[in-house]
C-alpha positions as CSV (number, residue, x, y, z in Angstrom):
1,X,264.3,-112.4,-39.5
2,X,264.9,-110.6,-42.7
3,X,266.0,-112.2,-46.4
4,X,269.6,-110.5,-45.7
5,X,270.1,-112.1,-42.5
6,X,268.9,-115.4,-43.9
7,X,271.5,-115.1,-46.6
8,X,274.3,-114.3,-44.5
9,X,273.5,-117.0,-41.7
10,X,273.8,-119.1,-45.2
11,X,277.0,-118.3,-46.2
12,X,278.5,-119.2,-42.7
13,X,277.1,-122.7,-43.1
14,X,278.5,-123.0,-46.2
15,X,281.7,-121.8,-45.5
16,X,282.1,-124.0,-42.4
17,X,284.6,-121.5,-41.0
18,X,285.0,-118.5,-39.6
19,X,284.5,-115.3,-42.1
20,X,285.3,-111.6,-42.6
21,X,282.7,-109.4,-43.9
22,X,284.4,-108.7,-46.9
23,X,283.8,-112.4,-47.4
24,X,280.3,-113.0,-46.5
25,X,279.9,-109.7,-49.1
26,X,281.5,-111.5,-51.8
27,X,279.4,-114.7,-51.4
28,X,276.0,-112.9,-50.8
29,X,276.2,-110.4,-53.3
30,X,275.2,-107.8,-50.2
31,X,277.4,-104.6,-50.2
32,X,280.2,-104.9,-47.2
33,X,279.3,-101.8,-45.1
34,X,275.4,-103.5,-45.0
35,X,276.7,-107.1,-44.1
36,X,278.6,-105.3,-41.2
37,X,275.7,-103.9,-40.0
38,X,273.5,-106.8,-40.0
39,X,276.5,-108.9,-38.3
40,X,276.6,-106.7,-35.5
41,X,272.6,-107.0,-35.1
42,X,273.1,-110.9,-35.2
43,X,276.1,-111.0,-33.1
44,X,274.1,-108.8,-30.5
45,X,271.3,-111.4,-30.8
46,X,273.8,-114.1,-29.7
47,X,273.4,-115.7,-33.3
48,X,277.3,-115.2,-34.2
49,X,280.3,-115.2,-32.3
50,X,283.2,-113.8,-32.9
51,X,285.9,-116.2,-32.6
52,X,288.9,-113.9,-33.1
53,X,289.3,-110.2,-34.5
54,X,287.2,-109.5,-37.5
55,X,286.2,-113.0,-38.1
56,X,282.6,-114.4,-37.3
57,X,280.8,-117.4,-36.9
58,X,277.9,-119.1,-36.7
59,X,277.1,-119.7,-32.8
60,X,276.4,-123.0,-31.8
């Protein structure tokens, strides 16, 4: 797993609630477009889910 992927998963854990890509970009300092790309990849791997439109959370 890449460093940025770890940072994004950590941000989800710290927040404890579903987040938007923009929120994660602010928390991690990673560019919003890059956050969106990584979220897409993590979602395909089953590591995160989308409980509602445009919000994401770690898969249990």
